[in-house]
BALUMLUM-696220 format. One line per 3 residues: their letters; for each residue x, y negated, z of C-alpha. Coordinates in Angstrom, 1 decimal, decimal comma. Layout:
N
A = X:Y:Z | ...
***
This chain:
371
MNL = 23,6:4,0:4,5 | 25,0:6,4:1,9 | 24,8:3,8:-0,8
THT = 27,1:4,6:-3,7 | 29,5:1,6:-4,2 | 32,2:1,2:-6,8
SST = 35,4:-0,6:-5,8 | 35,4:-4,4:-5,8 | 37,7:-4,5:-8,9
QRS = 35,2:-2,3:-10,9 | 32,0:-4,0:-9,8 | 31,0:-6,8:-12,0
NTL = 27,3:-6,2:-12,7 | 24,1:-5,8:-10,7 | 21,8:-2,9:-11,5
FLS = 18,4:-4,1:-12,7 | 15,3:-2,0:-12,4 | 12,3:-3,2:-14,4
PQD = 8,7:-2,0:-13,8 | 9,1:0,5:-16,6 | 12,4:1,8:-15,1
VAN = 10,6:2,5:-11,8 | 7,8:4,1:-13,7 | 10,3:6,3:-15,5
LIA = 11,9:7,2:-12,2 | 8,6:8,4:-10,8 | 7,9:10,3:-14,0
RLG = 11,3:12,1:-13,7 | 10,9:12,9:-10,0 | 7,1:13,3:-9,9
LPA = 4,8:11,1:-7,8 | 4,4:13,5:-4,9 | 8,2:13,9:-4,6
TLQ = 8,7:10,1:-4,9 | 6,3:9,4:-2,1 | 7,9:12,1:0,0
GLA = 11,3:10,7:-0,6 | 10,2:7,2:0,3 | 8,4:8,4:3,4
ATI = 11,5:10,3:4,6 | 13,7:7,3:4,0 | 11,3:5,0:5,9
HQD = 11,1:7,4:8,7 | 14,9:7,6:8,9 | 15,2:3,8:9,1
FLR = 12,5:3,6:11,8 | 14,7:6,0:13,8 | 17,6:3,4:13,7
WTS = 15,3:0,4:14,4 | 17,7:-1,2:16,8 | 20,5:-1,4:14,2
FDK = 18,6:-3,9:12,1 | 18,7:-7,7:12,3 | 15,0:-8,4:12,2
APR = 12,7:-11,5:11,8 | 9,1:-12,1:10,8 | 8,8:-12,9:7,1
VAS = 8,8:-16,5:6,0 | 5,4:-17,4:4,4 | 4,2:-20,4:2,4
HSV = 0,4:-20,5:2,5 | -1,9:-22,2:0,1 | -5,7:-22,3:-0,5
DGV = -5,5:-19,5:-3,1 | -2,9:-17,3:-1,5 | 0,5:-16,8:0,0
IEL = 4,1:-16,5:-1,1 | 6,5:-14,7:1,3 | 10,1:-13,9:1,7
MPI = 11,0:-10,8:3,7 | 14,7:-10,5:4,7 | 16,4:-7,9:6,8
ADD = 19,9:-6,4:7,2 | 22,0:-3,8:9,0 | 25,8:-3,8:9,4
SSY = 26,4:-2,7:5,7 | 23,4:-3,7:3,6 | 21,1:-6,7:3,3
SFK = 17,8:-6,9:1,4 | 15,0:-9,3:0,8 | 11,7:-9,1:-1,0
YVN = 9,8:-12,0:-2,7 | 6,1:-11,2:-2,8 | 2,8:-13,1:-3,3
GHP = -0,8:-12,3:-2,4 | -3,3:-14,2:-4,5 | -6,8:-12,5:-4,6
KNT = -8,1:-14,7:-7,4 | -5,3:-13,8:-9,8 | -7,1:-11,0:-11,6
SKG = -9,5:-13,6:-13,1 | -6,4:-15,1:-14,7 | -5,1:-11,8:-16,0
LPT = -2,5:-11,6:-13,3 | -2,0:-9,0:-10,5 | -3,0:-10,0:-7,0
VMA = 0,5:-8,9:-5,8 | 3,7:-9,5:-7,6 | 7,1:-8,8:-6,1
FGV = 10,8:-8,3:-6,7 | 13,6:-7,4:-4,3 | 17,4:-7,5:-3,9
LAD = 19,8:-5,1:-2,1 | 23,2:-6,6:-1,4 | 26,5:-5,5:0,2
VAT = 27,0:-7,2:3,6 | 30,8:-7,0:3,4 | 31,0:-9,1:0,3
GEP = 27,5:-10,6:-0,3 | 27,5:-9,0:-3,8 | 24,0:-8,1:-5,1
LLL = 24,0:-4,4:-5,9 | 20,4:-4,1:-7,1 | 17,7:-6,4:-8,5
SEM = 14,4:-4,5:-8,7 | 10,7:-5,0:-9,5 | 8,7:-4,4:-6,3
TLT = 5,1:-4,7:-7,4 | 4,8:-1,0:-8,1 | 7,3:-0,2:-5,4
TAL = 5,4:-2,1:-2,7 | 2,3:0,0:-3,4 | 4,4:3,1:-3,1
RTA = 6,2:2,1:0,1 | 2,9:0,9:1,7 | 1,3:4,3:1,1
ATS = 4,4:6,1:2,3 | 4,5:4,0:5,5 | 0,8:4,7:6,1
VVA = 1,5:8,4:6,0 | 4,6:8,1:8,3 | 2,3:6,4:10,9
ARA = -0,6:8,8:10,4 | 1,7:11,9:10,8 | 2,5:10,5:14,3
LAR = -0,9:9,2:15,3 | -3,8:11,0:13,5 | -5,1:14,4:14,6
PDS = -3,1:17,1:12,8 | -6,3:18,7:11,5 | -7,4:15,6:9,7
RVM = -8,8:16,4:6,3 | -11,3:13,7:5,5 | -10,4:10,0:4,8
ALI = -12,5:7,0:4,1 | -10,9:4,6:1,7 | -12,4:1,1:2,0
GNG = -11,1:-1,2:-0,7 | -10,5:0,5:-4,1 | -8,1:-2,0:-5,7
AQS = -4,6:-1,8:-7,0 | -3,1:0,1:-4,1 | -5,9:2,6:-3,5
EFQ = -4,6:5,3:-5,8 | -1,3:5,4:-4,1 | -2,9:5,7:-0,6
ALA = -5,2:8,5:-1,8 | -2,4:10,5:-3,4 | 0,0:9,9:-0,5
FHH = -2,5:11,2:2,1 | -3,5:14,1:-0,2 | 0,0:15,4:-0,8
LLD = 1,8:14,4:2,4 | -0,9:14,8:5,0 | -3,2:17,5:3,4
ITD = -6,3:15,2:3,0 | -8,7:17,1:0,9 | -11,8:14,7:0,8
IRL = -11,8:11,0:0,3 | -15,0:8,9:0,7 | -14,8:5,7:-1,4
YDI = -16,3:2,2:-1,0 | -15,6:-1,2:-2,5 | -17,9:-4,3:-2,8
DPQ = -16,9:-4,2:-6,5 | -18,4:-1,0:-8,1 | -16,0:-1,3:-11,0
ATA = -13,0:-1,0:-8,6 | -14,4:2,3:-7,3 | -15,1:3,5:-10,9
KLM = -11,5:2,6:-11,8 | -10,1:4,5:-8,9 | -12,2:7,6:-9,6
ANL = -11,3:7,6:-13,3 | -7,6:7,3:-12,5 | -7,6:10,1:-10,0
RAN = -9,8:12,5:-12,0 | -7,4:12,1:-14,9 | -4,3:12,8:-12,7
PDA = -3,3:16,5:-12,3 | -1,7:15,5:-9,0 | -5,2:14,8:-7,7
AGL = -6,8:18,1:-9,0 | -7,5:19,4:-5,5 | -8,9:16,1:-4,2
RLT = -12,7:15,8:-3,7 | -14,0:12,2:-4,2 | -17,3:10,8:-3,0
RCA = -18,6:7,4:-4,0 | -20,4:5,8:-1,0 | -23,0:3,0:-1,0
SVR = -21,6:1,2:2,1 | -18,7:1,1:4,6 | -20,9:2,8:7,2
EAV = -21,6:5,7:4,9 | -18,0:6,1:3,9 | -16,6:6,2:7,5
RGA = -19,3:8,6:8,8 | -17,5:11,9:9,5 | -14,0:10,6:8,5
DIV = -11,0:11,7:10,4 | -8,9:8,8:9,0 | -10,2:5,4:7,9
TTI = -7,9:3,3:5,6 | -8,9:-0,3:4,9 | -7,1:-2,1:2,2
TAD = -9,1:-5,0:1,0 | -7,8:-8,2:-0,7 | -10,0:-11,1:0,3
KTN = -8,2:-13,7:2,3 | -11,0:-14,0:4,9 | -11,6:-13,1:8,6
AAI = -13,7:-10,1:7,9 | -14,9:-7,4:10,2 | -15,3:-4,4:7,9
ITT = -15,0:-1,9:10,7 | -17,1:-2,4:13,9 | -17,3:-0,4:17,1
DML = -20,6:1,2:16,2 | -18,8:3,0:13,3 | -16,2:4,6:15,5
EAG = -16,1:8,4:16,1 | -14,1:10,3:18,7 | -10,6:11,2:17,5
MHI = -10,7:8,8:14,5 | -7,4:7,2:13,2 | -7,7:3,7:11,6
NGV = -5,1:2,7:9,1 | -5,6:-1,1:8,8 | -3,6:-2,2:5,8
GGD = -5,4:-5,2:4,3 | -5,2:-7,7:7,2 | -1,7:-9,0:6,6
CPG = -1,6:-12,8:7,0 | -3,0:-15,5:9,3 | -6,7:-15,9:8,7
KTE = -7,1:-12,5:6,9 | -8,5:-9,6:8,9 | -10,5:-6,4:8,4
IHA = -11,1:-4,9:11,8 | -13,4:-6,3:14,5 | -11,5:-7,3:17,7
DVL = -13,6:-4,9:19,8 | -12,4:-2,0:17,7 | -8,8:-2,8:18,7
RAA = -9,9:-3,0:22,3 | -11,4:0,5:22,0 | -8,3:2,0:20,4
KVF = -4,7:2,6:21,2 | -3,0:0,2:18,8 | 0,4:0,6:17,1
VEF = 2,3:-1,9:15,0 | 5,5:-2,3:13,0 | 7,2:-5,4:14,3
EPQ = 5,1:-6,9:17,1 | 6,2:-10,6:16,7 | 5,0:-10,5:13,0
TRI = 1,8:-8,5:13,6 | 0,6:-10,8:16,3 | 0,7:-13,6:13,7
EGD = -0,6:-11,7:10,7 | -2,4:-8,5:11,6 | -5,9:-7,8:13,0
LQH = -4,1:-8,3:16,3 | -4,1:-12,1:15,7 | -7,6:-12,3:17,2
LPA = -6,5:-10,8:20,6 | -4,6:-12,5:23,4 | -0,8:-12,3:23,6
DFA = -0,9:-9,9:26,5 | -3,0:-7,3:24,7 | -0,9:-4,1:24,8
VTE = 0,5:-2,6:21,6 | 3,2:-0,1:20,8 | 5,8:-0,4:18,1
LWR = 5,7:2,6:15,8 | 9,5:3,3:16,0 | 9,1:4,1:19,7
VLS = 6,7:7,0:18,9 | 8,9:8,2:16,0 | 12,0:8,2:18,1
GQT = 10,3:10,1:21,0 | 10,5:7,2:23,4 | 6,7:7,3:23,9
VGR = 3,7:9,3:22,9 | 1,4:8,4:20,1 | -2,1:9,9:20,5
DNT = -2,8:10,9:24,1 | -5,6:13,4:23,2 | -7,8:14,6:20,4
TQI = -10,7:12,3:21,2 | -8,7:9,1:21,5 | -9,1:6,5:18,7
TMF = -5,8:5,3:17,3 | -5,1:2,4:15,0 | -2,1:1,4:13,0
DSV = -2,3:-2,4:12,4 | -0,1:-2,4:9,3 | 1,0:-5,7:7,9
GFA = 4,1:-4,5:5,9 | 7,5:-5,1:7,3 | 10,9:-5,9:5,6
MED = 12,5:-2,7:6,8 | 10,1:-0,7:4,6 | 11,2:-2,7:1,6
FSA = 14,9:-2,2:2,7 | 14,2:1,6:2,8 | 12,5:1,5:-0,6
LRY = 15,3:-0,5:-2,3 | 18,0:1,8:-1,0 | 16,0:4,9:-2,1
LYA = 15,5:3,4:-5,6 | 19,2:2,4:-5,8 | 20,3:6,0:-5,0
QAQ = 17,8:7,7:-7,3 | 18,4:5,3:-10,2 | 22,1:5,9:-10,0
ALQ = 21,6:9,7:-9,9 | 19,2:9,6:-12,8 | 21,2:6,9:-14,7
LGA = 18,2:4,6:-15,0 | 18,1:0,8:-15,1 | 20,5:-1,6:-16,8
PIA = 23,5:-3,6:-15,6 | 23,1:-7,3:-15,8 | 25,7:-10,0:-15,3
LMA = 23,8:-11,8:-12,5 | 26,9:-13,3:-10,9 | 29,8:-15,2:-12,5
QLS = 32,6:-13,0:-13,7 | 35,9:-14,9:-13,1 | 39,4:-14,0:-14,0
DPK = 40,5:-16,2:-11,1 | 37,8:-16,0:-8,3 | 39,1:-19,3:-6,9
DLY = 38,4:-21,1:-10,2 | 34,7:-21,5:-10,9 | 35,4:-24,4:-13,2
QLI = 36,7:-21,9:-15,8 | 33,2:-21,2:-16,8 | 32,8:-24,7:-18,3
RPT = 36,4:-25,6:-19,1 | 36,6:-27,0:-22,7 | 38,7:-24,7:-25,0
AVV = 40,2:-25,7:-28,4 | 38,2:-28,9:-28,7 | 39,8:-31,9:-30,4
PLR = 38,9:-35,1:-28,7 | 36,7:-37,4:-30,7 | 39,2:-40,3:-30,5
SVA = 41,8:-38,1:-32,1 | 39,5:-37,3:-35,0 | 38,6:-41,0:-35,5
AAA = 42,3:-42,0:-35,5 | 43,1:-39,3:-38,1 | 40,4:-40,6:-40,3
VTE = 41,8:-44,2:-40,2 | 45,3:-43,0:-41,0 | 44,1:-41,1:-44,1
AF = 42,3:-44,3:-45,3 | 45,6:-46,1:-45,6
***
């Protein structure tokens, strides 16, 4: 895994990365380089897919949202991410998605890294979208429709611009202020100087003529944002927003018309747009394409779809990338998350009384002085 570990006698603290630390890391490396590094790390880990101990994430659903735990491990490192999805949070001054993650040493169980993952999740999701599109979209793709212009949209736009040579992005959101926010952020960013943005009045207008369609909406509903009458020959659909039971974006007939690819099939059948189709509907896990075991797109006119729900391996990749870069750049702060014991077999030492005179002794002394 190429993680830099100190010896067990030297390690006593966990590296902590705050949101500002991760922002500083991006500022030091540059956003395009950060996205490229994340994409490369994710791609590397997909190539060793069979080395991971994998399971669908554990989710706790409520009326207003979901809280999830996403664990995964290989033979040397373990990670998990805590993440929520609450679409109504913005009305309360909170982000829709909030997350943190841990990277630990399998040999000892010692937590090496505790990091924010709200910003990092947006980065790794965009990087994963590009990894999939490199393998599935037509190589000459230059125009993308971006449906849903919320918190993750800037990252998707910049990742596709810098890593896949997208030059034109057509934007639509049911909330005009979301689109205005996205356009203002990108127009003020030198990294987006070569990107042409077009505000559209409808989904249909946005997808017309698009080589790639990225959907990344937040509402926890069974929606059908993309329908078969919007499809064009050779289109690649990057379905990101449908990521839990009862939350979809793509009409089932679109999946039937496409060659569909997924991250971890057992999870996507529960959470993705795939949830509306029978268990025998054929899909291909992305790692098989990346490793050369099977082909992605069969021809230039075929419609492909990446039913992306987000998988724990992508967070594992992001955490190990952050850990390596933070160490190299000397970012973050050590925190004493675990007990530091002079005798590792004696946990009681943390609360053992020291130099305390029993109250009975003090009372006896007081009586003696009185006489």
